[in-house]
C-alpha positions as a Markdown table, in Angstrom:
| # | Residue | x | y | z |
|---|---|---|---|---|
| 1 | Unk | -11.4 | 3.5 | -15.6 |
| 2 | Unk | -14.6 | 3.1 | -17.6 |
| 3 | Unk | -13.9 | 6.1 | -19.7 |
| 4 | Unk | -10.5 | 4.8 | -20.6 |
| 5 | Unk | -12.0 | 1.5 | -21.6 |
| 6 | Unk | -14.8 | 3.4 | -23.7 |
| 7 | Unk | -12.0 | 5.2 | -25.5 |
| 8 | Unk | -10.1 | 2.0 | -26.4 |
| 9 | Unk | -7.2 | 2.7 | -24.1 |
| 10 | Unk | -7.5 | -0.7 | -22.3 |
| 11 | Unk | -7.8 | -2.9 | -25.5 |
| 12 | Unk | -4.6 | -4.9 | -24.7 |
| 13 | Unk | -4.2 | -4.2 | -21.0 |
| 14 | Unk | -5.1 | -6.5 | -18.2 |
| 15 | Unk | -6.5 | -4.9 | -15.0 |
| 16 | Unk | -5.5 | -6.8 | -12.0 |
| 17 | Unk | -7.4 | -6.0 | -8.8 |
| 18 | Unk | -8.7 | -7.5 | -5.5 |
| 19 | Unk | -12.1 | -8.3 | -7.2 |
| 20 | Unk | -13.6 | -4.9 | -6.5 |
| 21 | Unk | -16.5 | -4.2 | -8.9 |
| 22 | Unk | -15.1 | -0.8 | -10.1 |
| 23 | Unk | -12.1 | -2.5 | -11.6 |
| 24 | Unk | -14.1 | -5.2 | -13.6 |
| 25 | Unk | -13.6 | -3.6 | -16.9 |
| 26 | Unk | -11.7 | -4.8 | -20.1 |
| 27 | Unk | -9.6 | -7.9 | -19.5 |
| 28 | Unk | -9.8 | -8.5 | -15.9 |
| 29 | Unk | -7.7 | -10.7 | -13.5 |
| 30 | Unk | -8.0 | -11.3 | -9.7 |
| 31 | Unk | -5.4 | -11.3 | -7.1 |
| 32 | Unk | -4.6 | -14.7 | -5.6 |
| 33 | Unk | -3.4 | -13.3 | -2.3 |
| 34 | Unk | -6.9 | -11.5 | -1.7 |
| 35 | Unk | -8.6 | -14.8 | -2.8 |
| 36 | Unk | -6.7 | -16.8 | -0.3 |
| 37 | Unk | -7.3 | -14.3 | 2.4 |
| 38 | Unk | -11.0 | -14.9 | 2.2 |
| 39 | Unk | -10.3 | -18.6 | 3.3 |
| 40 | Unk | -7.8 | -17.5 | 5.9 |
| 41 | Unk | -10.3 | -15.3 | 7.6 |
| 42 | Unk | -13.0 | -17.8 | 8.0 |
| 43 | Unk | -14.0 | -18.5 | 11.6 |
| 44 | Unk | -13.9 | -22.2 | 12.6 |
| 45 | Unk | -15.4 | -23.7 | 15.7 |
| 46 | Unk | -14.8 | -27.4 | 15.4 |
| 47 | Unk | -11.7 | -29.4 | 14.9 |
| 48 | Unk | -13.1 | -30.9 | 11.6 |
| 49 | Unk | -13.8 | -27.4 | 10.3 |
| 50 | Unk | -10.2 | -26.2 | 11.3 |
| 51 | Unk | -8.8 | -29.3 | 9.5 |
| 52 | Unk | -10.8 | -28.7 | 6.3 |
| 53 | Unk | -9.9 | -25.0 | 6.2 |
| 54 | Unk | -6.1 | -25.7 | 6.7 |
| 55 | Unk | -6.3 | -28.4 | 4.0 |
| 56 | Unk | -7.9 | -26.0 | 1.4 |
| 57 | Unk | -5.3 | -23.4 | 2.3 |
| 58 | Unk | -2.5 | -25.7 | 1.8 |
| 59 | Unk | -3.9 | -26.8 | -1.7 |
| 60 | Unk | -4.4 | -23.2 | -2.7 |
| 61 | Unk | -0.8 | -22.2 | -1.9 |
| 62 | Unk | 0.7 | -25.3 | -3.5 |
| 63 | Unk | -1.4 | -24.4 | -6.7 |
| 64 | Unk | -0.1 | -20.8 | -6.4 |
| 65 | Unk | 3.5 | -22.0 | -6.3 |
| 66 | Unk | 2.8 | -24.0 | -9.6 |
| 67 | Unk | 1.2 | -20.9 | -11.2 |
| 68 | Unk | 4.5 | -19.1 | -10.4 |
| 69 | Unk | 6.4 | -21.8 | -12.1 |
| 70 | Unk | 4.1 | -21.7 | -15.1 |
| 71 | Unk | 4.6 | -17.9 | -15.4 |
| 72 | Unk | 8.4 | -18.5 | -15.7 |
| 73 | Unk | 8.1 | -21.3 | -18.3 |
| 74 | Unk | 4.6 | -21.4 | -19.9 |
| 75 | Unk | 3.7 | -24.8 | -21.7 |
| 76 | Unk | 0.4 | -25.8 | -23.4 |
| 77 | Unk | 0.3 | -29.1 | -21.7 |
| 78 | Unk | 0.9 | -27.7 | -18.2 |
| 79 | Unk | -1.7 | -25.1 | -18.8 |
| 80 | Unk | -4.4 | -27.9 | -19.3 |
| 81 | Unk | -3.3 | -29.6 | -16.2 |
| 82 | Unk | -3.6 | -26.4 | -14.2 |
| 83 | Unk | -7.1 | -25.9 | -15.3 |
| 84 | Unk | -8.1 | -29.5 | -14.3 |
| 85 | Unk | -6.4 | -29.1 | -10.9 |
| 86 | Unk | -8.2 | -25.7 | -10.2 |
| 87 | Unk | -11.5 | -27.6 | -10.9 |
| 88 | Unk | -10.6 | -30.3 | -8.4 |
| 89 | Unk | -9.6 | -27.8 | -5.6 |
| 90 | Unk | -12.6 | -25.6 | -5.8 |
| 91 | Unk | -15.2 | -28.5 | -6.3 |
| 92 | Unk | -13.8 | -30.2 | -3.2 |
| 93 | Unk | -16.4 | -31.4 | -0.7 |
| 94 | Unk | -15.2 | -30.2 | 2.8 |
| 95 | Unk | -18.2 | -30.9 | 5.2 |
| 96 | Unk | -17.9 | -27.2 | 6.2 |
| 97 | Unk | -20.8 | -25.4 | 4.8 |
| 98 | Unk | -19.4 | -21.8 | 4.9 |
| 99 | Unk | -16.1 | -23.0 | 3.3 |
| 100 | Unk | -18.0 | -24.8 | 0.6 |
| 101 | Unk | -20.0 | -21.6 | -0.3 |
| 102 | Unk | -16.7 | -19.7 | -0.3 |
| 103 | Unk | -15.1 | -22.2 | -2.8 |
| 104 | Unk | -18.1 | -21.9 | -5.0 |
| 105 | Unk | -17.7 | -18.1 | -5.0 |
| 106 | Unk | -14.1 | -18.5 | -6.0 |
| 107 | Unk | -14.8 | -21.0 | -8.6 |
| 108 | Unk | -17.2 | -18.5 | -10.1 |
| 109 | Unk | -14.1 | -16.4 | -10.6 |
| 110 | Unk | -12.2 | -19.2 | -12.5 |
| 111 | Unk | -11.6 | -17.0 | -15.6 |
| 112 | Unk | -10.2 | -14.0 | -13.5 |
| 113 | Unk | -8.0 | -16.2 | -11.2 |
| 114 | Unk | -6.6 | -18.2 | -14.2 |
| 115 | Unk | -6.0 | -15.2 | -16.4 |
| 116 | Unk | -2.2 | -15.7 | -16.0 |
| 117 | Unk | -2.5 | -19.0 | -18.1 |
| 118 | Unk | -3.4 | -17.0 | -21.1 |
| 119 | Unk | -1.2 | -13.9 | -20.2 |
| 120 | Unk | 1.9 | -15.1 | -18.3 |
| 121 | Unk | 3.4 | -11.7 | -18.2 |
| 122 | Unk | 1.0 | -10.3 | -15.6 |
| 123 | Unk | 1.5 | -10.9 | -11.7 |
| 124 | Unk | -0.4 | -13.0 | -9.5 |
| 125 | Unk | -1.0 | -10.5 | -6.8 |
| 126 | Unk | -1.5 | -6.7 | -6.3 |
| 127 | Unk | 1.3 | -6.2 | -3.8 |
| 128 | Unk | 3.1 | -3.9 | -6.1 |
| 129 | Unk | 0.1 | -1.5 | -6.5 |
| 130 | Unk | -0.6 | -1.8 | -2.8 |
| 131 | Unk | 3.0 | -0.7 | -2.0 |
| 132 | Unk | 2.6 | 2.3 | -4.2 |
| 133 | Unk | -0.4 | 3.8 | -2.6 |
| 134 | Unk | 0.8 | 2.9 | 1.0 |
| 135 | Unk | 2.4 | 6.4 | 1.7 |
| 136 | Unk | -0.8 | 8.0 | 0.4 |
| 137 | Unk | -3.0 | 5.9 | 2.7 |
| 138 | Unk | -0.7 | 6.6 | 5.7 |
| 139 | Unk | -1.0 | 10.3 | 5.1 |
| 140 | Unk | -4.7 | 10.1 | 4.6 |
| 141 | Unk | -5.0 | 8.5 | 8.1 |
| 142 | Unk | -3.2 | 11.5 | 9.7 |
| 143 | Unk | -4.5 | 14.5 | 7.7 |
| 144 | Unk | -7.6 | 13.1 | 5.9 |
| 145 | Unk | -7.9 | 14.4 | 2.3 |
| 146 | Unk | -7.0 | 17.5 | 0.6 |
| 147 | Unk | -8.8 | 20.9 | 0.7 |
| 148 | Unk | -9.6 | 21.0 | -3.0 |
| 149 | Unk | -9.8 | 19.1 | -6.2 |
| 150 | Unk | -6.8 | 20.8 | -7.4 |
| 151 | Unk | -4.8 | 19.9 | -4.5 |
| 152 | Unk | -5.8 | 16.2 | -4.9 |
| 153 | Unk | -4.8 | 16.3 | -8.6 |
| 154 | Unk | -1.4 | 17.7 | -7.7 |
| 155 | Unk | -0.9 | 15.1 | -5.0 |
| 156 | Unk | -1.7 | 12.3 | -7.3 |
| 157 | Unk | 0.5 | 13.7 | -10.1 |
| 158 | Unk | 3.6 | 14.1 | -7.8 |
| 159 | Unk | 3.1 | 10.9 | -6.1 |
| 160 | Unk | 3.0 | 9.1 | -9.4 |
| 161 | Unk | 6.2 | 10.9 | -10.5 |
| 162 | Unk | 7.9 | 10.1 | -7.2 |
| 163 | Unk | 7.2 | 6.5 | -7.2 |
| 164 | Unk | 8.2 | 6.1 | -10.9 |
| 165 | Unk | 11.6 | 7.9 | -10.2 |
| 166 | Unk | 12.1 | 5.5 | -7.2 |
| 167 | Unk | 11.5 | 2.4 | -9.3 |
| 168 | Unk | 13.8 | 3.7 | -12.1 |
| 169 | Unk | 16.5 | 4.6 | -9.6 |
| 170 | Unk | 16.4 | 8.4 | -10.4 |
| 171 | Unk | 16.4 | 11.1 | -8.1 |
| 172 | Unk | 13.0 | 12.8 | -7.8 |
| 173 | Unk | 14.5 | 16.2 | -7.2 |
| 174 | Unk | 16.8 | 15.8 | -10.2 |
| 175 | Unk | 13.7 | 14.9 | -12.3 |
| 176 | Unk | 11.9 | 18.0 | -11.3 |
| 177 | Unk | 15.2 | 20.1 | -11.9 |
| 178 | Unk | 15.2 | 18.7 | -15.5 |
| 179 | Unk | 11.5 | 19.1 | -16.2 |
| 180 | Unk | 11.1 | 22.5 | -14.6 |
| 181 | Unk | 14.5 | 24.1 | -14.7 |
| 182 | Unk | 16.6 | 25.7 | -12.0 |
| 183 | Unk | 14.8 | 29.0 | -12.1 |
| 184 | Unk | 11.5 | 27.6 | -11.4 |
| 185 | Unk | 12.9 | 25.7 | -8.5 |
| 186 | Unk | 14.7 | 28.7 | -7.1 |
| 187 | Unk | 11.4 | 30.6 | -7.3 |
| 188 | Unk | 9.7 | 27.8 | -5.3 |
| 189 | Unk | 12.4 | 27.8 | -2.7 |
| 190 | Unk | 12.0 | 31.6 | -2.3 |
| 191 | Unk | 8.3 | 31.1 | -1.6 |
| 192 | Unk | 9.1 | 28.8 | 1.3 |
| 193 | Unk | 9.1 | 25.4 | -0.3 |
| 194 | Unk | 11.6 | 23.1 | 1.5 |
| 195 | Unk | 14.5 | 21.3 | -0.4 |
| 196 | Unk | 14.1 | 17.5 | -0.2 |
| 197 | Unk | 16.2 | 15.6 | 2.4 |
| 198 | Unk | 18.9 | 13.1 | 1.2 |
| 199 | Unk | 17.4 | 9.7 | 0.5 |
| 200 | Unk | 18.0 | 7.2 | 3.3 |
| 201 | Unk | 19.1 | 4.6 | 0.7 |
| 202 | Unk | 22.1 | 6.9 | -0.2 |
| 203 | Unk | 22.9 | 8.3 | 3.2 |
| 204 | Unk | 22.4 | 5.0 | 5.1 |
| 205 | Unk | 20.6 | 7.0 | 7.9 |
| 206 | Unk | 17.0 | 6.4 | 9.0 |
| 207 | Unk | 14.8 | 9.4 | 8.1 |
| 208 | Unk | 13.0 | 11.2 | 10.9 |
| 209 | Unk | 9.3 | 10.8 | 10.6 |
| 210 | Unk | 7.0 | 13.9 | 10.0 |
| 211 | Unk | 5.8 | 15.3 | 13.2 |
| 212 | Unk | 8.3 | 13.5 | 15.5 |
| 213 | Unk | 10.4 | 15.6 | 17.9 |
| 214 | Unk | 13.9 | 14.1 | 18.6 |
| 215 | Unk | 15.0 | 14.4 | 22.2 |
| 216 | Unk | 17.8 | 17.0 | 21.5 |
| 217 | Unk | 15.2 | 19.2 | 19.7 |
| 218 | Unk | 12.8 | 18.9 | 22.7 |
| 219 | Unk | 15.5 | 19.9 | 25.2 |
| 220 | Unk | 16.3 | 22.9 | 23.0 |
| 221 | Unk | 12.9 | 24.0 | 22.9 |
| 222 | Unk | 12.5 | 23.4 | 26.6 |
| 223 | Unk | 15.5 | 25.6 | 27.4 |
| 224 | Unk | 14.3 | 28.4 | 25.2 |
| 225 | Unk | 11.0 | 29.0 | 27.1 |
| 226 | Unk | 10.3 | 30.3 | 30.5 |
| 227 | Unk | 9.0 | 27.7 | 33.0 |
| 228 | Unk | 5.3 | 28.2 | 32.5 |
| 229 | Unk | 2.5 | 26.2 | 30.9 |
| 230 | Unk | 1.9 | 22.6 | 30.6 |
| 231 | Unk | 4.2 | 19.5 | 31.1 |
| 232 | Unk | 5.0 | 17.6 | 27.9 |
| 233 | Unk | 6.0 | 13.9 | 28.0 |
| 234 | Unk | 7.2 | 12.1 | 24.9 |
| 235 | Unk | 6.4 | 8.4 | 25.2 |
| 236 | Unk | 9.2 | 6.0 | 24.4 |
| 237 | Unk | 11.9 | 8.4 | 25.7 |
| 238 | Unk | 13.4 | 8.8 | 29.2 |
| 239 | Unk | 13.1 | 12.6 | 29.1 |
| 240 | Unk | 10.2 | 14.9 | 30.0 |
| 241 | Unk | 10.0 | 18.6 | 29.3 |
| 242 | Unk | 8.1 | 19.6 | 32.5 |
| 243 | Unk | 6.4 | 23.0 | 32.7 |
| 244 | Unk | 8.7 | 24.5 | 30.0 |
| 245 | Unk | 6.6 | 24.9 | 26.9 |
| 246 | Unk | 3.7 | 27.4 | 27.1 |
| 247 | Unk | 0.3 | 26.1 | 26.7 |
| 248 | Unk | -0.4 | 28.4 | 23.7 |
| 249 | Unk | 2.3 | 26.7 | 21.8 |
| 250 | Unk | 0.6 | 23.2 | 22.3 |
| 251 | Unk | -2.4 | 24.3 | 20.2 |
| 252 | Unk | -2.6 | 23.9 | 16.5 |
| 253 | Unk | 0.1 | 22.4 | 14.5 |
| 254 | Unk | 2.6 | 21.5 | 17.4 |
| 255 | Unk | -0.3 | 19.7 | 19.2 |
| 256 | Unk | -1.0 | 17.7 | 16.0 |
| 257 | Unk | 2.7 | 16.9 | 15.7 |
| 258 | Unk | 2.9 | 15.5 | 19.3 |
| 259 | Unk | -0.2 | 13.5 | 18.7 |
| 260 | Unk | 1.3 | 12.0 | 15.6 |
| 261 | Unk | 4.5 | 11.3 | 17.5 |
| 262 | Unk | 2.6 | 9.6 | 20.3 |
| 263 | Unk | 0.7 | 7.4 | 17.7 |
| 264 | Unk | 3.8 | 6.4 | 15.9 |
| 265 | Unk | 5.7 | 5.5 | 18.9 |
């Protein structure tokens, strides 16, 4: 990010983040949802503190609603009113010391939180980018990271293409077909690469999660093995494949899939 800024790539861009230090480059804006979350997570132990906390949260969400209205129809007079209202909210005396310190901290980020008044085209939160990386974070929880830097670069590149195609309503597989050509895809398929499954939005069916064994598949596996080994029980289903899958087959990738299935159920 800093290198892009040094080369002048971010001259007109606005970096919207959760106030993490590594994103504080160029023209920076802060996410209102993350800012309010700091207030929401405060621990309160008295009725007066709880009342002060809920009052401030209510004021922040009302102010957020007015910022959304300003984005839709910016007006110079409204801009000055919102700046004055921000000062009143975050200079408020609550009688709750921890809340007062937090409001002072958020008041110090006034320019980043009110960036939308100068740039109405930017969003007020980072939900869009959070949703874009959610599949990557979910996969990271299961399989940690990639084996090499080359694998990481490939993952990031194809994830970006996949998300962009989804936002534009374009099939990711068709986009790869256009970029790489049918011959390249046939070669990849010949090396064992799987063709993509139909999109759930087009088929109307819920896709099967990776590592999940449907009951009919478990029954088929149970019937194809001799009755030896360990018992396998799938939580959330009424069937149990008892003493049918050999112990050797529970090691390695199948064991990891079963562990993933239990975690997801």
